[in-house]
VEXROKE-575957 format. One record per residue: z, x negated, y of N, C-alpha, C in turn. Coordinates in steps of 0.001 Angstrom, whole numbers, padded with zeros to 6 digits, always signed. Layout:
N
ZXYZXYZXY ...
END
This chain:
110
-031666+009531-029281-030752+009852-027783-031083+011672-027072 -030340+011753-026120-030880+013008-026276-031901+013433-025191 -032351+014272-025258-033304+014791-024850-033074+015382-023244 -034213+015334-022416-034374+015702-020744-033471+016430-020446 -033271+017596-021277-032436+019072-020869-031521+019005-021231 -031163+017710-022373-029656+017564-022596-029072+016809-022100 -029323+016265-020967-028848+014798-020678-027892+015028-019968 -028110+016582-018872-027629+016412-017316-026354+017363-018211 -026315+017992-019025-024978+018626-019787-023964+017785-020471 -024740+016870-021475-023556+015693-021706-022792+015195-020416 -023392+014692-019477-022895+014597-018009-021873+014996-017883 -022281+016507-017234-021200+017415-017230-020100+017945-018184 -020538+017628-019001-019613+017845-020514-018481+016854-020354 -018835+015958-019906-017792+014894-019438-017224+014509-018504 -017574+015236-017268-016798+015228-016417-015847+016760-016251 -015952+017936-017276-015496+018868-017404-013972+018666-018318 -014151+017480-019477-013438+016994-020156-012265+015989-019315 -012921+015517-018823-012110+014697-017626-011025+015469-016660 -011750+016383-016217-011036+017173-015198-009947+018125-016287 -009777+018480-017158-009253+019411-018023-008012+018366-018676 -008643+016756-018513-007203+016171-019163-006331+015983-018017 -006900+015759-016849-006702+015306-015574-005140+017253-015112 -006005+017819-015636-005275+019137-015085-003861+019156-016459 -003964+018695-017419-002763+018884-019076-001921+017980-018063 -002345+016805-017090-001392+015884-016835-000702+016403-015878 -001319+017181-015064-000727+018162-013827+000220+018556-014554 -000094+019500-015246+000620+020618-015874+002605+020233-016324 +002152+018903-017231+002811+018761-018043+003915+017428-017554 +003138+016528-016961+003880+015397-016477+003924+015572-014438 +004330+016799-014506+004022+017079-013128+003347+015948-011991 +002016+016020-011943+000971+015115-011002+001156+016104-009978 +001180+015342-009048+001114+015678-007746-000167+016437-007452 -000415+017623-006815-001761+018355-006660-002578+017780-005347 -001999+016893-004542-002481+016084-003911-003298+015040-004365 -002819+014604-005528-003620+013405-006177-004198+013935-007247 -004398+014963-007639-005213+016051-008670-006537+016368-007661 -006060+016635-006922-007177+017104-005895-008685+015844-005327 -007148+014808-005083-007756+013475-004802-008506+012198-005955 -008496+012862-007296-009313+012322-008621-010244+013051-008634 -009859+014324-008745-011602+015690-009725-012007+015505-008217 -012013+015555-006989-013575+016018-006072-014476+014840-005576 -014076+013778-005938-015615+012895-006252-016371+013397-007627 -015461+013344-008645-016595+013899-010222-017421+015043-009869 -016536+016109-008760-016776+017116-008700-017758+017594-007809 -018284+016224-006926-018867+016186-006188-020321+015069-006639 -020035+014681-007240-020916+014139-008181-021867+014749-009535 -021006+015687-009581-021475+016673-010864-022685+017231-010325 -023039+017478-009223-024100+018458-008001-025303+017466-008428 -025192+016127-007631-026338+014920-008375-026948+015344-009208 -025832+015465-010354-026054+014466-012058-026696+016101-012356 -026924+017424-012191-027333+018446-012124-028681+018508-011995 -028884+017692-010412-030136+017388-009918-031066+016349-010897 -030676+015760-011327-031274+014769-012070-031666+013768-011157 -030811+013260-010193-031478+011801-009274-030703+010760-009684 -031724+009938-009864-031447+008785-010438-030431+007711-008962 -030230+008016-008017-029362+007335-007284-027676+008328-007448 -028193+009300-007803-026828+010241-007873-026039+009331-009059 -026777+009183-010576-025964+008321-010941-025465+006909-010825 -026608+006322-009950-025693+004580-010046-024619+005003-009370 -024796+006066-008121-023469+006268-007727-022420+006786-008211 -022404+007158-009289-021561+007744-010672-020645+006642-011174 -021917+005989-011557-021371+004489-012130-020847+003754-011688 -020943+003437-009939-019928+002780-009638-018667+003498-009329 -018661+004727-009224-017183+005382-008969-016461+005475-010150 -017303+005079-011176-016712+005638-012755-015696+003937-012644 -016734+002699-012328-015956+001836-012185-014356+001380-011912 -014768+002424-010370-013086+002672-009960-011799+003671-010690 -012634+004156-011373-011540+005132-012364-011140+004311-013594 -011729+003381-013923-011735+002602-014878-010701+001638-014345 -010691+001194-013598-010008+000268-013184-008493+000906-013154 -008533+001573-012407-007126+002430-012272-006375+002989-013499 -007509+003408-014307-006996+004132-015961-006303+003022-016656 -007509+001802-016708-007536+000569-017630-005445+000315-017104 -004879+000114-015818-004296+000063-015370-002858+000582-015992 -002666+002163-016488-001460+002930-016480-002179+002907-018138 -003308+002202-018603-003268+002238-020323-002355+000735-020287 -003070-000005-020118-002986-001883-020535-001801-002253-019907 -001252-001718-018228+000137-002139-017810+000920-001897-017796 +001258-000835-019073+002637-000307-019111+003289-000224-020721 +004152-000268-020944+004509-000838-022867+004463+000419-023789 +004334+001920-023094+004037+003286-023749+003302+004002-022954 +001546+003464-023098+000612+004391-022145+001027+006058-022964 +000918+006978-022192+001020+008386-022812-000656+008745-023087 -000407+009463-024093-001625+009819-024611-003044+010252-024043 -002677+011000-022430-003350+011244-021901-004525+010592-021169 -003497+009441-020924-004117+008149-020042-005256+007752-021126 -004971+007621-022522-005861+006690-023131-007289+007296-023654 -006722+008781-023904-007705+009991-023879-008977+009473-022342 -008329+009457-021330-009138+009399-019752-009568+008319-020011 -009137+007061-020560-009656+006069-020374-011250+005938-021361 -011008+006490-022461-011744+006787-023042-013140+007669-022731 -012550+008824-022313-013583+009610-021044-014354+008888-020154 -014056+007979-019745-014481+007284-018628-015415+006236-018945 -015098+005554-020107-016060+004817-020524-017030+005577-021196 -017146+006548-022006-018038+007171-022242-018917+007492-021434 -018233+008055-020360-019002+008749-018812-019821+007688-018296 -019158+006275-018432-020125+005267-017783-021118+004909-018735 -020918+005071-019872-022306+004342-020597-023331+005722-020373 -023146+006828-020730-023896+007937-020647-024558+007512-019371 -023584+007356-017813-024438+007018-016427-025004+005988-016126 -025110+005280-017295-025934+003726-017178-027317+004302-018019 -027168+005323-018911-028305+005399-019337-029299+006924-018860 -028993+007369-017864-029703+008456-016975-030294+008148-016616 -030458+007235-015508-031540+007066-014837-033057+006437-015881 -032691+006128-017036-033707+005682-018036-033821+006930-018674 -033620+007775-018913-033916+008792-019137-034284+009732-018753 -034322+009682-017561-034737+010469-016485-036590+010023-016425 -036402+008460-015994-037905+007952-015952-038607+007947-016919 -038063+007989-018211-038878+008265-019314-039736+009250-019612 -039550+010794-018801-039606+011907-018771-040043+012264-017780 
END
């Protein structure tokens, strides 16, 4: 498992990768900028609480990730030919959710 000082770094790295993935979708597939902002602002907001190692921040982040998972799974499993960036996004969201579930346990144990 991660140590106490590496754990927030992994959470922030996943958020960074999610935002980079969405920027690529913004550029390549001409996603409207308003949708990009609406999608990325909650992640950037929670990155502050994750860096502070807030247990409630991790719990709220996990709840928001469930909403992201719902929308992403519709784009992956609801269309005949999903784009690769949606599959990457879904994988990163699942990884972020598992990371968010173990965050409070890691904070409490240290």
